C-alpha positions as CSV (number, residue, x, y, z in Angstrom):
1,M,31.8,-125.5,22.8
2,L,28.7,-123.4,23.6
3,S,25.5,-124.3,21.8
4,L,21.7,-124.0,22.4
5,S,21.6,-127.4,24.1
6,N,24.0,-126.5,26.9
7,L,23.1,-122.8,27.6
8,S,22.5,-121.9,31.2
9,P,21.9,-118.6,33.0
10,Q,24.7,-116.7,34.7
11,K,25.5,-117.9,38.2
12,G,23.4,-115.9,40.7
13,S,21.2,-114.3,38.1
14,R,18.2,-116.5,38.8
15,K,16.5,-117.1,42.1
16,P,13.8,-119.5,43.0
17,K,10.4,-117.9,43.6
18,K,9.1,-117.3,47.1
19,R,6.7,-120.1,48.1
20,L,4.3,-118.2,50.3
21,G,2.1,-119.7,53.0
22,R,4.1,-123.0,53.4
23,G,4.7,-122.8,57.2
24,H,6.7,-120.6,59.5
25,G,9.9,-122.5,58.9
26,T,10.1,-121.1,55.4
27,G,10.1,-117.5,56.6
28,H,7.0,-116.9,54.4
29,G,4.3,-118.6,56.4
30,K,1.3,-117.3,58.3
31,T,0.8,-113.8,56.8
32,S,2.9,-114.7,53.7
33,G,5.0,-111.5,53.8
34,R,2.0,-109.2,53.9
35,G,2.3,-108.1,57.6
36,H,-0.6,-107.9,60.0
37,K,-3.9,-106.5,58.8
38,G,-4.0,-103.2,57.0
39,F,-5.0,-102.4,53.5
40,K,-2.2,-104.1,51.7
41,A,-2.7,-107.3,53.7
42,R,-6.2,-107.8,52.2
43,S,-6.9,-109.8,49.1
44,G,-7.7,-107.8,46.0
45,S,-6.2,-104.6,47.4
46,G,-3.3,-102.6,46.1
47,I,-2.6,-98.9,45.7
48,K,-4.4,-97.7,42.5
49,P,-2.9,-95.3,40.1
50,G,-3.4,-91.8,41.2
51,F,-3.9,-92.6,44.9
52,E,-2.1,-90.1,47.1
53,G,-2.4,-91.6,50.6
54,G,-5.9,-90.2,51.2
55,Q,-5.0,-86.7,50.1
56,M,-7.4,-85.3,47.4
57,P,-5.9,-86.7,44.2
58,L,-4.6,-84.3,41.5
59,Q,-7.3,-85.3,38.9
60,R,-9.9,-84.2,41.5
61,R,-8.1,-81.0,42.6
62,L,-7.7,-79.5,39.2
63,P,-10.7,-77.5,37.8
64,K,-12.7,-79.0,35.0
65,R,-13.3,-76.8,32.0
66,G,-15.1,-76.9,28.8
67,F,-17.7,-79.3,27.3
68,N,-17.3,-82.6,25.5
69,N,-20.0,-83.1,22.9
70,I,-20.7,-86.8,22.6
71,F,-22.9,-86.1,19.5
72,R,-20.2,-84.3,17.6
73,K,-19.9,-85.1,13.9
74,D,-16.4,-85.7,12.6
75,I,-16.3,-84.1,9.2
76,A,-13.5,-84.8,6.8
77,V,-12.6,-82.0,4.4
78,V,-11.7,-82.6,0.8
79,N,-10.9,-79.7,-1.6
80,V,-11.9,-79.5,-5.2
81,R,-8.2,-79.6,-6.3
82,D,-7.9,-83.1,-4.7
83,L,-10.7,-84.5,-6.9
84,E,-8.4,-83.8,-9.9
85,K,-6.7,-87.2,-9.3
86,F,-9.9,-89.1,-10.3
87,D,-10.7,-90.0,-14.0
88,A,-13.2,-87.9,-15.9
89,G,-16.8,-89.2,-15.6
90,S,-16.2,-91.2,-12.4
91,K,-18.5,-91.2,-9.5
92,I,-17.0,-89.8,-6.2
93,D,-18.5,-91.1,-3.0
94,R,-17.3,-92.1,0.5
95,E,-15.8,-95.4,-0.6
96,S,-13.9,-94.0,-3.6
97,L,-12.4,-91.2,-1.4
98,I,-11.3,-93.7,1.2
99,A,-9.8,-95.9,-1.5
100,A,-7.9,-92.9,-3.0
101,G,-6.5,-92.1,0.5
102,L,-8.1,-88.7,0.7
103,V,-10.3,-89.5,3.7
104,K,-9.8,-91.9,6.6
105,S,-12.6,-94.3,7.4
106,K,-13.1,-92.9,10.9
107,Y,-14.9,-89.8,9.6
108,N,-18.7,-90.1,9.5
109,H,-19.3,-87.1,7.3
110,I,-17.4,-85.7,4.2
111,K,-17.5,-82.1,2.9
112,I,-16.1,-80.8,-0.4
113,L,-14.7,-77.3,-0.3
114,G,-13.9,-75.0,-3.2
115,E,-10.1,-74.6,-2.9
116,G,-8.3,-75.1,-6.2
117,E,-9.6,-75.7,-9.8
118,L,-11.3,-78.7,-11.4
119,T,-11.1,-79.6,-15.1
120,K,-12.9,-82.9,-15.3
121,N,-16.6,-83.7,-15.2
122,L,-17.3,-85.8,-12.1
123,T,-20.4,-87.0,-10.2
124,V,-20.0,-86.1,-6.6
125,A,-22.2,-87.9,-4.0
126,V,-21.0,-86.9,-0.5
127,D,-22.7,-85.5,2.7
128,K,-22.0,-81.8,2.2
129,V,-20.7,-79.5,-0.6
130,S,-19.9,-75.8,-0.2
131,D,-21.4,-73.3,-2.6
132,G,-18.0,-72.5,-4.2
133,A,-17.2,-76.2,-4.7
134,R,-20.7,-76.8,-6.2
135,K,-20.2,-74.0,-8.7
136,K,-16.7,-75.3,-9.7
137,I,-17.9,-78.9,-10.1
138,E,-20.9,-77.9,-12.3
139,T,-18.8,-75.4,-14.3
140,A,-16.4,-78.3,-15.2
141,G,-19.5,-80.3,-16.4
142,G,-20.0,-82.5,-13.4
143,T,-23.0,-83.0,-11.1
144,V,-23.5,-82.8,-7.3
145,E,-25.7,-85.3,-5.5
146,A,-25.5,-84.0,-1.9
């Protein structure tokens, strides 16, 4: 009967590894299967991804366009209608918006926009608030600390 204690691989499915550099009688001595000289015979060598045999590689042939601003501010947008899920009188800041699942933590700035309606008085303390959103929050009895 077959059990974990007597399992073995299929006949011919496993080969012993090449033992390189163990004398010419093994067939893998001297140059250890790397041939004579040349780039691939050297230690630490190997064809890198994107190498095209000395031809100008594709990533260098293609034109580069545009501009990547490393100082860009990632701004998360939250609409006034999304604030309706909070309890009346609560303070809304970065941590509460992340906890509610409205904003991901990767964003370093948060802006409230005026889409939708608000019926609860809330204290909003975020980075930016649009004029329309500010008006709706204050009309509902809330305050904005931006």
